[in-house]
All heavy atoms as an XYZ file, in Angstrom:
884
protein
N       5.178    -34.376     37.364
C       5.499    -34.379     35.908
C       6.642    -35.323     35.675
O       7.577    -35.418     36.476
C       5.979    -32.958     35.518
C       6.289    -32.812     34.090
S       6.872    -31.204     33.548
C       5.587    -30.155     34.118
N       6.582    -36.067     34.576
C       7.617    -37.041     34.147
C       8.370    -36.511     32.884
O       7.725    -35.961     31.916
C       7.034    -38.370     33.896
C       6.811    -39.071     35.167
C       6.480    -40.538     34.907
O       7.097    -41.138     34.004
O       5.556    -41.121     35.619
N       9.553    -36.832     32.768
C      10.300    -36.543     31.510
C      10.341    -37.803     30.728
O      10.604    -38.908     31.215
C      11.767    -36.134     31.795
C      11.784    -34.908     32.791
C      12.666    -35.913     30.606
C      11.270    -33.633     32.138
N      10.023    -37.690     29.392
C       9.983    -38.880     28.485
C      11.541    -39.099     28.142
O      12.012    -38.579     27.123
C       9.191    -38.571     27.328
C       8.997    -39.744     26.385
O       9.828    -40.736     26.461
N       8.085    -39.640     25.506
N      12.171    -39.984     28.833
C      13.518    -40.288     28.570
C      13.723    -41.018     27.158
O      14.774    -40.850     26.551
C      14.153    -41.232     29.603
O      13.430    -42.402     29.744
C      14.238    -40.498     30.969
N      12.711    -41.628     26.652
C      12.819    -42.364     25.421
C      13.068    -41.308     24.233
O      13.809    -41.563     23.327
C      11.645    -43.225     25.062
O      10.435    -42.429     24.963
N      12.459    -40.139     24.412
C      12.674    -39.054     23.389
C      14.126    -38.590     23.440
O      14.728    -38.289     22.400
C      11.660    -37.987     23.491
C      10.277    -38.380     22.995
C      10.204    -38.711     21.428
O      10.874    -38.179     20.690
N       9.540    -39.860     21.226
N      14.655    -38.423     24.680
C      15.934    -37.960     24.826
C      17.016    -39.006     24.211
O      17.917    -38.649     23.546
C      16.265    -37.628     26.320
C      15.412    -36.456     26.745
C      17.698    -37.312     26.530
C      15.422    -36.167     28.181
N      16.764    -40.180     24.476
C      17.621    -41.235     24.132
C      17.590    -41.597     22.666
O      18.486    -42.137     22.088
C      17.267    -42.631     24.858
C      17.812    -42.707     26.346
C      17.285    -43.907     26.989
C      19.299    -42.659     26.384
N      16.457    -41.345     21.939
C      16.239    -41.734     20.595
C      17.444    -41.497     19.712
O      17.777    -42.346     18.963
C      15.006    -40.989     20.103
C      14.454    -41.555     18.812
C      13.166    -40.936     18.413
C      12.643    -41.547     17.190
N      11.366    -40.919     16.747
N      17.913    -40.247     19.646
C      19.033    -40.079     18.771
C      20.368    -40.594     19.153
O      21.302    -40.605     18.429
N      20.542    -40.908     20.488
C      21.875    -41.292     20.971
C      22.038    -42.798     21.117
O      23.176    -43.289     21.206
C      22.148    -40.628     22.317
O      21.143    -40.937     23.225
C      22.211    -39.139     22.074
N      20.997    -43.510     21.173
C      21.056    -44.934     21.499
C      21.784    -45.708     20.389
O      22.484    -46.671     20.666
C      19.639    -45.432     21.647
C      19.522    -46.817     22.324
C      20.248    -46.780     23.765
C      18.006    -47.126     22.698
N      21.637    -45.309     19.125
C      22.298    -45.980     18.025
C      23.811    -45.823     18.203
O      24.525    -46.794     18.107
C      21.862    -45.318     16.726
C      20.474    -45.593     16.345
C      19.990    -44.869     15.113
O      20.835    -44.222     14.473
O      18.841    -44.935     14.723
N      24.296    -44.659     18.624
C      25.698    -44.458     18.835
C      26.255    -45.326     19.980
O      27.330    -45.871     19.968
C      26.026    -42.998     19.039
N      25.399    -45.425     20.980
C      25.760    -46.162     22.197
C      25.884    -47.679     21.780
O      26.891    -48.320     22.232
C      24.773    -46.028     23.277
S      24.688    -44.476     24.030
N      24.976    -48.118     20.976
C      25.079    -49.592     20.482
C      26.359    -49.756     19.686
O      27.006    -50.795     19.886
C      23.822    -49.907     19.755
C      22.594    -49.959     20.659
C      24.002    -51.272     18.981
C      21.301    -50.029     19.914
N      26.607    -48.867     18.791
C      27.826    -48.984     17.955
C      29.055    -48.987     18.737
O      29.939    -49.729     18.477
C      27.763    -47.845     16.862
C      26.724    -48.009     15.746
C      26.827    -46.740     14.965
C      27.040    -49.243     14.917
N      29.097    -48.108     19.738
C      30.256    -48.030     20.618
C      30.452    -49.326     21.391
O      31.668    -49.851     21.493
C      30.196    -46.883     21.649
C      31.451    -46.669     22.460
C      32.595    -46.303     21.707
O      32.530    -45.656     20.571
N      33.783    -46.580     22.195
N      29.436    -49.977     21.842
C      29.589    -51.211     22.521
C      30.013    -52.385     21.671
O      30.941    -53.049     22.032
C      28.116    -51.635     23.151
C      27.691    -50.879     24.258
C      26.281    -51.293     24.720
C      28.561    -50.934     25.545
N      29.506    -52.509     20.530
C      29.936    -53.598     19.651
C      31.268    -53.213     18.927
O      31.824    -54.151     18.280
C      28.897    -54.045     18.656
C      28.451    -52.945     17.684
C      27.722    -54.512     19.425
C      27.502    -53.376     16.577
N      31.759    -52.022     19.032
C      32.985    -51.593     18.424
C      34.158    -52.407     19.155
O      35.088    -52.889     18.559
C      33.242    -50.238     18.660
C      34.657    -49.697     18.128
C      34.678    -48.237     18.322
C      36.149    -47.726     17.976
N      36.331    -46.310     18.278
N      33.889    -52.760     20.418
C      34.903    -53.474     21.240
C      34.685    -54.970     21.217
O      35.705    -55.669     21.501
C      34.929    -52.925     22.628
C      35.215    -51.444     22.724
N      36.533    -51.032     22.463
C      34.439    -50.384     22.897
C      36.589    -49.684     22.513
N      35.243    -49.263     22.825
N      33.458    -55.405     20.939
C      33.188    -56.869     21.042
C      31.894    -57.147     20.319
O      30.874    -56.462     20.521
C      33.064    -57.268     22.512
C      32.676    -58.690     22.788
C      32.411    -58.914     24.294
C      31.753    -60.311     24.429
N      31.052    -60.446     25.704
N      31.855    -58.076     19.463
C      30.666    -58.566     18.792
C      29.617    -59.085     19.913
O      30.060    -59.629     20.914
C      30.822    -59.779     17.824
C      31.667    -59.329     16.618
O      32.085    -58.106     16.481
O      32.015    -60.151     15.770
N      28.380    -58.597     19.716
C      27.372    -58.982     20.760
C      26.063    -59.327     20.080
O      25.796    -58.947     18.991
C      27.078    -57.769     21.678
C      28.254    -57.345     22.542
S      27.735    -56.037     23.668
C      29.329    -55.488     24.257
N      25.311    -60.000     20.828
C      23.925    -60.309     20.421
C      22.919    -59.361     21.169
O      23.406    -58.764     22.092
C      23.543    -61.841     20.603
C      23.667    -62.293     22.038
C      22.627    -62.345     22.879
C      24.952    -62.799     22.474
C      22.742    -62.814     24.197
C      25.062    -63.314     23.790
C      23.961    -63.366     24.568
O      24.067    -63.785     25.939
N      21.775    -59.270     20.684
C      20.778    -58.293     21.134
C      20.621    -58.231     22.633
O      20.709    -57.148     23.198
N      20.366    -59.275     23.269
C      20.153    -59.314     24.702
C      21.374    -58.807     25.538
O      21.368    -58.170     26.428
C      19.689    -60.736     25.217
C      19.372    -60.789     26.729
C      18.279    -60.195     27.275
C      20.381    -61.366     27.589
C      18.057    -60.129     28.607
C      20.051    -61.385     28.988
C      18.966    -60.778     29.440
O      18.728    -60.785     30.857
N      22.550    -59.252     24.931
C      23.797    -58.874     25.540
C      24.056    -57.354     25.517
O      24.475    -56.749     26.424
C      24.948    -59.556     24.895
C      26.303    -59.420     25.457
C      27.391    -60.154     24.800
O      27.179    -60.642     23.719
O      28.496    -60.285     25.348
N      23.633    -56.720     24.378
C      23.672    -55.297     24.247
C      22.727    -54.606     25.248
O      23.128    -53.680     25.903
C      23.222    -54.886     22.801
C      24.301    -55.409     21.838
C      23.009    -53.338     22.655
C      23.934    -55.331     20.325
N      21.552    -55.128     25.485
C      20.546    -54.658     26.445
C      21.181    -54.681     27.858
O      21.045    -53.713     28.604
C      19.244    -55.443     26.397
O      18.754    -55.352     25.109
C      18.237    -54.806     27.371
N      21.807    -55.784     28.191
C      22.485    -55.981     29.457
C      23.632    -54.917     29.646
O      23.735    -54.395     30.727
C      23.007    -57.352     29.624
C      22.010    -58.433     29.924
C      22.610    -59.835     30.080
O      23.631    -60.097     29.417
O      22.173    -60.567     31.011
N      24.357    -54.828     28.589
C      25.477    -53.815     28.703
C      25.032    -52.383     28.909
O      25.557    -51.618     29.743
C      26.409    -53.915     27.505
C      27.251    -55.070     27.430
C      28.262    -55.177     28.583
O      28.943    -54.194     28.950
N      28.317    -56.336     29.253
N      23.930    -52.031     28.168
C      23.362    -50.689     28.343
C      22.824    -50.449     29.792
O      23.044    -49.440     30.456
C      22.274    -50.484     27.260
C      22.614    -50.341     25.868
C      21.403    -50.425     24.946
C      23.508    -49.097     25.591
N      22.286    -51.505     30.293
C      21.774    -51.549     31.620
C      22.933    -51.340     32.702
O      22.825    -50.630     33.615
C      21.014    -52.841     32.021
O      20.444    -52.758     33.220
N      24.004    -52.004     32.435
C      25.151    -51.956     33.288
C      25.747    -50.546     33.291
O      26.362    -50.035     34.363
C      26.275    -52.896     32.838
C      25.978    -54.317     33.121
O      25.084    -54.672     33.922
N      26.628    -55.206     32.458
N      25.578    -49.739     32.262
C      26.042    -48.365     32.241
C      24.911    -47.495     32.783
O      25.245    -46.179     32.827
C      26.313    -48.025     30.747
C      27.733    -48.312     30.366
C      27.933    -49.505     29.527
C      28.899    -47.628     30.707
C      29.135    -49.908     29.140
C      30.142    -47.990     30.307
C      30.336    -49.126     29.549
O      31.601    -49.562     29.124
N      23.802    -47.882     33.126
C      22.787    -47.119     33.669
C      21.618    -46.856     32.850
O      20.715    -46.184     33.219
N      21.578    -47.375     31.652
C      20.426    -47.191     30.726
C      19.498    -48.364     30.820
O      19.284    -49.185     29.864
C      20.960    -47.076     29.251
C      21.673    -45.869     28.925
C      22.174    -45.859     27.546
C      20.904    -44.579     29.288
N      19.042    -48.673     32.126
C      18.270    -49.855     32.300
C      16.818    -49.607     31.860
O      15.965    -50.586     31.945
C      18.241    -50.193     33.802
C      17.988    -49.072     34.766
O      17.850    -47.887     34.289
O      17.882    -49.361     35.994
N      16.432    -48.474     31.449
C      15.058    -48.224     30.933
C      14.908    -48.634     29.441
O      13.799    -48.538     28.924
C      14.738    -46.799     31.116
C      15.357    -45.764     30.106
S      17.208    -45.481     30.297
C      17.201    -44.527     31.820
N      16.065    -49.024     28.828
C      15.954    -49.419     27.453
C      15.526    -50.938     27.317
O      16.205    -51.858     27.813
C      17.403    -49.279     26.769
C      17.309    -49.691     25.290
C      17.807    -47.838     26.837
N      14.457    -51.144     26.672
C      13.803    -52.537     26.621
C      14.441    -53.261     25.350
O      14.856    -52.599     24.348
C      12.343    -52.390     26.472
N      14.372    -54.484     25.390
C      14.850    -55.329     24.266
C      14.011    -54.972     22.999
O      14.625    -54.979     21.915
C      14.712    -56.869     24.637
C      15.875    -57.469     25.346
C      15.625    -58.903     25.498
O      14.982    -59.288     26.485
N      16.248    -59.617     24.658
N      12.779    -54.693     23.160
C      11.904    -54.355     22.130
C      12.379    -53.045     21.358
O      12.041    -52.822     20.184
N      13.134    -52.291     22.010
C      13.728    -51.053     21.406
C      15.059    -51.484     20.659
O      15.282    -50.920     19.594
C      14.003    -50.065     22.511
O      12.886    -49.762     23.161
C      14.628    -48.752     21.943
N      15.717    -52.307     21.164
C      17.053    -52.631     20.598
C      17.092    -53.317     19.276
O      17.753    -52.981     18.342
C      17.867    -53.537     21.573
C      18.228    -52.893     22.897
C      19.150    -54.080     20.987
C      19.000    -51.633     22.766
N      16.193    -54.264     19.141
C      16.106    -55.070     17.872
C      15.769    -54.307     16.621
O      16.432    -54.357     15.601
C      15.255    -56.321     18.046
C      15.894    -57.297     18.968
C      15.458    -57.594     20.188
C      17.040    -58.119     18.503
C      16.075    -58.424     21.150
C      17.606    -59.033     19.322
C      17.062    -59.108     20.701
O      17.740    -60.079     21.445
N      14.808    -53.390     16.700
C      14.527    -52.537     15.569
C      15.731    -51.606     15.246
O      16.030    -51.374     14.053
C      13.299    -51.780     15.955
C      12.578    -52.501     16.978
C      13.724    -53.168     17.763
N      16.390    -51.134     16.263
C      17.548    -50.214     16.033
C      18.755    -51.125     15.362
O      19.383    -50.623     14.447
C      18.061    -49.672     17.325
C      17.272    -48.567     17.900
C      17.844    -48.101     19.257
C      17.299    -47.337     17.004
N      18.845    -52.324     15.778
C      19.875    -53.129     15.162
C      19.565    -53.451     13.721
O      20.377    -53.409     12.823
C      20.051    -54.492     15.858
C      20.730    -54.380     17.249
C      20.533    -55.690     18.082
C      22.212    -54.078     17.137
N      18.311    -53.683     13.369
C      17.829    -53.841     11.954
C      18.152    -52.564     11.189
O      18.572    -52.658     10.032
C      16.403    -54.310     11.915
C      16.115    -55.650     12.423
S      14.487    -56.399     12.414
C      13.480    -55.097     11.846
N      17.832    -51.457     11.751
C      18.084    -50.108     11.066
C      19.620    -50.004     10.825
O      19.979    -49.539      9.736
C      17.516    -48.964     11.933
C      17.749    -47.692     11.383
C      17.095    -46.604     12.229
C      17.248    -45.293     11.752
N      18.403    -44.528     12.026
N      20.401    -50.224     11.865
C      21.843    -50.068     11.713
C      22.391    -50.996     10.631
O      23.309    -50.696      9.912
C      22.523    -50.293     13.111
C      22.268    -49.329     14.154
C      22.830    -49.810     15.530
C      22.836    -48.012     13.759
N      21.849    -52.233     10.537
C      22.231    -53.191      9.543
C      21.831    -52.704      8.113
O      22.669    -52.812      7.161
C      21.651    -54.562      9.869
C      22.374    -55.709      8.992
C      21.978    -57.054      9.636
O      20.977    -57.193     10.347
O      22.723    -58.008      9.274
N      20.678    -52.200      8.076
C      20.107    -51.651      6.783
C      21.019    -50.489      6.295
O      21.288    -50.357      5.103
C      18.653    -51.270      6.919
C      18.115    -50.869      5.560
C      16.642    -50.465      5.796
C      15.985    -50.015      4.510
N      14.624    -49.526      4.628
N      21.525    -49.765      7.185
C      22.373    -48.606      6.898
C      23.846    -48.936      6.683
O      24.735    -48.160      6.535
C      22.172    -47.513      7.928
C      20.858    -46.914      7.964
C      20.585    -45.909      9.121
O      21.595    -45.842     10.049
O      19.557    -45.249      9.152
N      24.107    -50.235      6.824
C      25.507    -50.858      6.695
C      26.383    -50.353      7.723
O      27.682    -50.213      7.509
C      25.986    -50.626      5.226
C      25.074    -51.323      4.222
C      25.624    -51.174      2.758
O      26.511    -50.303      2.565
O      25.076    -51.837      1.896
N      25.961    -50.046      8.901
C      26.790    -49.643     10.038
C      27.213    -50.824     10.790
O      28.184    -50.732     11.556
C      26.074    -48.539     10.884
C      25.625    -47.265     10.173
C      24.823    -46.318     11.067
C      26.872    -46.604      9.605
N      26.419    -51.946     10.757
C      26.751    -53.213     11.427
C      26.505    -54.294     10.453
O      25.701    -54.164      9.402
C      25.911    -53.427     12.731
C      26.151    -52.361     13.718
C      24.398    -53.608     12.389
N      27.098    -55.446     10.629
C      26.702    -56.723      9.961
C      26.365    -57.730     11.093
O      26.654    -57.594     12.150
C      27.897    -57.210      9.118
O      29.017    -57.454      9.981
C      28.267    -56.261      8.102
N      25.690    -58.829     10.638
C      25.329    -59.822     11.594
C      25.727    -61.209     11.044
O      25.904    -61.433      9.854
C      23.833    -59.739     11.790
O      23.079    -60.032     10.693
N      25.867    -62.170     12.033
C      26.097    -63.504     11.747
C      25.513    -64.333     12.767
O      25.402    -63.912     13.946
C      27.598    -63.740     11.532
C      28.401    -63.447     12.735
C      28.740    -64.410     13.703
C      28.962    -62.113     12.860
C      29.534    -64.197     14.842
C      29.674    -61.808     14.114
C      29.979    -62.821     14.928
O      30.713    -62.528     16.096
N      25.196    -65.602     12.517
C      24.647    -66.552     13.456
C      25.826    -67.343     14.142
O      26.818    -67.682     13.403
C      23.759    -67.580     12.871
C      22.387    -66.945     12.434
C      21.474    -68.005     11.726
C      21.567    -66.312     13.565
N      25.734    -67.538     15.408
C      26.776    -68.279     16.158
C      26.131    -69.266     17.014
O      25.063    -68.916     17.803
C      27.562    -67.255     16.883
C      28.767    -67.871     17.677
C      29.567    -66.816     18.318
C      30.782    -67.375     19.157
N      31.470    -66.419     19.835
N      26.570    -70.581     17.116
C      26.015    -71.497     18.011
C      25.970    -71.039     19.462
O      26.958    -70.398     19.818
C      26.687    -72.870     17.691
C      26.466    -73.480     16.438
C      25.010    -73.861     16.187
O      24.297    -74.344     17.055
O      24.541    -73.719     15.073
N      24.865    -71.484     20.166
C      24.862    -71.214     21.540
C      24.735    -72.571     22.339
O      24.119    -73.456     21.855
C      23.628    -70.377     21.743
O      23.339    -70.220     23.086
N      25.301    -72.443     23.569
C      25.229    -73.651     24.445
C      23.806    -73.701     25.164
O      23.466    -74.609     25.860
C      26.265    -73.663     25.520
C      27.591    -73.718     24.891
O      27.725    -74.419     23.826
N      28.646    -73.276     25.514
N      23.035    -72.605     25.024
C      21.797    -72.447     25.692
C      20.611    -72.324     24.842
O      19.710    -71.521     25.088
C      21.903    -71.207     26.632
C      23.125    -71.291     27.519
C      24.245    -70.454     27.356
C      23.167    -72.079     28.647
C      25.362    -70.532     28.069
C      24.187    -72.168     29.435
C      25.285    -71.321     29.214
N      20.582    -73.028     23.711
C      19.452    -72.904     22.859
C      19.902    -72.732     21.432
O      20.956    -73.176     20.989
N      19.067    -72.084     20.595
C      19.306    -71.942     19.196
C      20.374    -70.967     18.976
O      20.823    -70.260     19.827
C      17.937    -71.431     18.658
C      17.266    -70.754     19.788
C      17.681    -71.529     20.966
N      20.852    -70.974     17.726
C      22.001    -69.981     17.405
C      21.584    -68.538     17.698
O      20.442    -68.243     17.536
C      22.241    -70.254     15.883
C      21.703    -71.612     15.579
C      20.588    -71.714     16.574
N      22.554    -67.759     18.035
C      22.276    -66.350     18.342
C      22.812    -65.490     17.274
O      23.840    -65.831     16.580
C      22.974    -65.910     19.667
C      22.394    -66.592     20.849
C      23.105    -66.133     22.126
N      22.354    -66.657     23.232
C      23.013    -66.934     24.434
N      24.269    -66.651     24.558
N      22.265    -67.296     25.440
N      22.071    -64.421     16.936
C      22.560    -63.478     15.939
C      23.429    -62.451     16.570
O      22.986    -61.692     17.444
C      21.294    -62.796     15.349
C      21.635    -61.962     14.084
C      20.274    -61.489     13.362
C      20.510    -60.888     12.147
N      19.296    -60.385     11.479
N      24.692    -62.448     16.226
C      25.660    -61.437     16.682
C      25.939    -60.406     15.678
O      25.737    -60.586     14.582
C      27.080    -62.212     16.888
C      27.172    -62.936     18.170
C      26.530    -64.169     18.346
C      27.793    -62.484     19.202
C      26.634    -64.871     19.475
C      27.915    -63.147     20.440
C      27.356    -64.310     20.557
O      27.394    -65.039     21.723
N      26.149    -59.136     16.267
C      26.314    -57.948     15.513
C      27.799    -57.495     15.619
O      28.359    -57.500     16.778
C      25.399    -56.912     15.918
C      23.940    -57.334     15.642
C      23.257    -57.966     16.574
C      23.311    -56.987     14.427
C      21.857    -58.349     16.306
C      22.064    -57.364     14.093
C      21.424    -58.118     15.105
O      20.044    -58.501     14.922
N      28.350    -57.024     14.538
C      29.669    -56.373     14.548
C      29.606    -55.156     13.755
O      28.858    -54.955     12.860
C      30.744    -57.434     14.001
O      30.403    -57.711     12.597
N      30.557    -54.229     14.116
C      30.570    -52.902     13.565
C      31.304    -52.974     12.184
O      32.281    -53.774     12.084
C      31.127    -51.858     14.495
C      30.866    -50.454     14.089
C      32.626    -52.156     14.689
C      31.103    -49.370     15.089
N      30.873    -52.200     11.260
C      31.572    -52.112      9.949
C      32.497    -50.840     10.012
O      32.474    -50.095     10.853
C      30.551    -51.954      8.802
O      29.879    -50.675      9.005
C      29.537    -53.095      8.730
N      33.267    -50.725      8.858
C      34.150    -49.529      8.867
C      33.306    -48.309      8.756
O      33.536    -47.191      9.367
C      34.904    -49.629      7.552
C      35.973    -48.589      7.319
C      37.058    -48.690      8.424
C      38.175    -47.615      8.092
N      38.976    -47.432      9.324
N      32.202    -48.350      8.068
C      31.221    -47.266      7.955
C      30.678    -46.914      9.436
O      30.538    -45.751      9.765
C      30.127    -47.579      6.988
C      29.227    -46.526      6.776
C      28.125    -46.884      5.710
N      27.160    -45.900      5.618
C      26.381    -45.629      4.574
N      26.483    -46.350      3.509
N      25.532    -44.684      4.602
N      30.368    -47.995     10.200
C      29.942    -47.809     11.586
C      30.979    -47.021     12.454
O      30.696    -46.214     13.233
N      32.269    -47.479     12.277
C      33.326    -46.850     13.064
C      33.408    -45.363     12.648
O      33.677    -44.483     13.473
C      34.595    -47.505     12.762
C      34.613    -48.945     13.382
C      35.957    -49.636     13.195
O      36.892    -49.162     12.515
O      35.920    -50.874     13.568
N      33.238    -45.035     11.301
C      33.320    -43.636     10.801
C      32.164    -42.888     11.437
O      32.392    -41.749     11.966
C      33.250    -43.568      9.448
C      34.507    -44.075      8.791
C      34.338    -44.354      7.170
O      33.310    -43.994      6.649
O      35.372    -44.756      6.565
N      30.965    -43.464     11.528
C      29.832    -42.871     12.187
C      30.105    -42.492     13.582
O      29.774    -41.340     14.132
C      28.615    -43.725     12.005
C      27.353    -43.179     12.690
C      26.512    -42.395     11.964
C      27.078    -43.399     13.991
C      25.379    -41.817     12.445
C      25.888    -42.881     14.550
C      25.072    -42.124     13.824
O      23.866    -41.542     14.421
N      30.647    -43.399     14.345
C      31.012    -43.144     15.783
C      31.967    -42.015     15.926
O      31.795    -41.166     16.817
C      31.569    -44.424     16.473
C      30.498    -45.474     16.728
C      32.394    -44.160     17.760
C      29.531    -44.978     17.726
N      32.987    -42.016     15.146
C      34.003    -40.916     15.173
C      33.310    -39.507     14.963
O      33.560    -38.567     15.715
C      35.000    -41.146     14.042
C      36.066    -40.128     14.067
C      37.109    -40.178     14.949
C      36.112    -39.146     12.935
C      38.175    -39.245     14.853
C      37.012    -38.207     12.978
C      38.102    -38.274     13.886
O      39.168    -37.208     13.841
N      32.425    -39.433     13.945
C      31.758    -38.218     13.712
C      30.729    -37.862     14.810
O      30.635    -36.757     15.230
C      31.004    -38.226     12.329
C      31.936    -38.358     11.144
C      31.086    -38.641      9.934
C      32.764    -37.176     10.919
N      30.048    -38.845     15.204
C      29.040    -38.646     16.354
C      29.646    -38.024     17.600
O      29.112    -37.185     18.228
C      28.373    -39.979     16.659
C      27.252    -39.839     17.656
C      26.002    -39.467     17.329
C      27.455    -39.934     18.983
C      25.026    -39.291     18.251
C      26.494    -39.757     19.942
C      25.308    -39.448     19.659
N      30.926    -38.557     17.904
C      31.477    -38.168     19.138
C      31.820    -36.613     19.067
O      31.675    -35.899     20.132
C      32.790    -38.944     19.398
C      32.558    -40.321     19.951
C      33.901    -41.038     20.123
C      33.696    -42.431     20.577
N      34.878    -43.157     20.768
N      32.215    -36.137     18.042
C      32.497    -34.746     17.842
C      31.143    -33.881     18.011
O      31.145    -32.866     18.681
C      33.057    -34.344     16.495
C      34.569    -34.685     16.477
O      35.169    -34.890     17.526
O      35.126    -34.720     15.347
N      30.127    -34.349     17.257
C      28.850    -33.717     17.267
C      28.272    -33.759     18.749
O      27.812    -32.682     19.333
C      27.840    -34.281     16.333
C      26.436    -33.685     16.439
C      28.371    -34.034     14.889
N      28.258    -34.869     19.388
C      27.769    -35.029     20.724
C      28.554    -34.121     21.698
O      27.911    -33.508     22.672
C      27.935    -36.482     21.218
C      27.442    -36.692     22.623
C      28.216    -36.892     23.644
C      26.095    -36.589     23.116
N      27.507    -37.006     24.812
C      26.073    -36.805     24.473
C      24.838    -36.391     22.464
C      24.950    -36.775     25.234
C      23.731    -36.316     23.184
C      23.727    -36.567     24.617
N      29.808    -34.063     21.607
C      30.607    -33.127     22.480
C      30.120    -31.743     22.428
O      29.915    -31.085     23.412
C      32.145    -33.351     22.118
O      32.905    -32.398     22.925
N      29.948    -31.274     21.161
C      29.531    -29.895     20.982
C      28.168    -29.629     21.530
O      27.780    -28.664     22.237
C      29.464    -29.527     19.535
C      30.953    -29.405     18.908
O      31.940    -29.358     19.702
O      31.078    -29.400     17.604
N      27.190    -30.583     21.265
C      25.825    -30.376     21.742
C      25.755    -30.515     23.185
O      25.107    -29.711     23.844
C      24.964    -31.435     20.982
C      24.767    -31.156     19.511
C      23.576    -31.537     21.702
C      24.020    -32.269     18.694
N      26.363    -31.558     23.791
C      26.262    -31.685     25.252
C      26.937    -30.542     25.992
O      26.406    -30.007     27.004
C      26.907    -33.006     25.664
O      28.267    -33.031     25.455
N      28.014    -30.014     25.452
C      28.656    -28.755     26.112
C      27.701    -27.613     26.103
O      27.487    -26.864     27.057
C      29.987    -28.437     25.426
O      30.804    -29.567     25.556
C      30.641    -27.222     25.972
N      27.073    -27.406     24.917
C      26.140    -26.227     24.705
C      24.867    -26.458     25.639
O      24.518    -25.463     26.400
C      25.692    -26.128     23.302
O      26.857    -25.953     22.524
C      24.686    -24.954     23.097
N      24.340    -27.658     25.695
C      23.114    -27.842     26.501
C      23.493    -27.656     27.974
O      22.648    -27.083     28.697
C      22.421    -29.205     26.208
C      21.887    -29.180     24.819
C      21.423    -29.560     27.230
C      21.431    -30.456     24.271
N      24.656    -28.190     28.372
C      25.039    -28.051     29.725
C      25.166    -26.546     30.200
O      24.729    -26.189     31.261
C      26.351    -28.783     30.041
O      26.131    -30.175     29.764
C      26.771    -28.695     31.521
N      25.748    -25.839     29.292
C      25.866    -24.353     29.493
C      24.408    -23.687     29.711
O      24.333    -22.835     30.691
C      26.555    -23.656     28.468
C      28.078    -23.825     28.390
C      28.580    -23.070     27.188
C      30.112    -23.468     27.010
N      30.668    -22.769     25.744
N      23.590    -24.065     28.825
C      22.240    -23.478     28.967
C      21.499    -23.889     30.295
O      20.889    -22.999     30.885
C      21.387    -23.842     27.687
C      21.979    -23.217     26.444
C      19.843    -23.489     27.857
C      21.398    -23.788     25.156
N      21.529    -25.135     30.531
C      20.845    -25.610     31.756
C      21.528    -25.148     33.071
O      20.786    -25.049     34.055
C      20.830    -27.179     31.806
C      19.989    -27.799     30.607
C      20.069    -29.367     30.669
C      18.529    -27.309     30.655
N      22.788    -24.786     33.006
C      23.421    -24.254     34.277
C      23.169    -22.850     34.431
O      23.510    -22.283     35.499
C      24.898    -24.593     34.223
C      25.233    -25.986     34.474
C      26.704    -26.144     34.595
C      27.024    -27.555     34.964
N      28.561    -27.760     35.097
N      22.570    -22.172     33.396
C      22.258    -20.733     33.512
C      20.984    -20.491     34.379
O      19.906    -20.333     33.825
C      22.044    -20.192     32.060
C      21.955    -18.716     32.001
O      22.269    -18.094     33.033
N      21.508    -18.234     30.810
N      21.150    -20.434     35.620
C      20.040    -20.160     36.561
C      19.892    -18.655     36.702
O      20.143    -17.940     37.259
C      20.263    -20.901     37.901
C      20.002    -22.390     37.745
O      19.187    -22.756     36.888
O      20.569    -23.101     38.537
């Protein structure tokens, strides 16, 4: 039996992306690499770009083009004030949920 990790990640991936670009503006592939470095190597680039578009539509990030030495300009994403507020609220909610779920799962 396999666990569908994409369903587990679905609600948290947006917050992970926002947290990464909170510290440094990044382009899509760079975000995918960073997620992989943290152990989320199952997240495909095809998942990241629709999420970035959604975050931009919700005004949690903005984007701009920046010249690249390795081809066409890259689209970089930066967090907005609204995105920073979202991260702040998400951390509190995540803490409560993860604590509760851990308690339940440890109840053998």
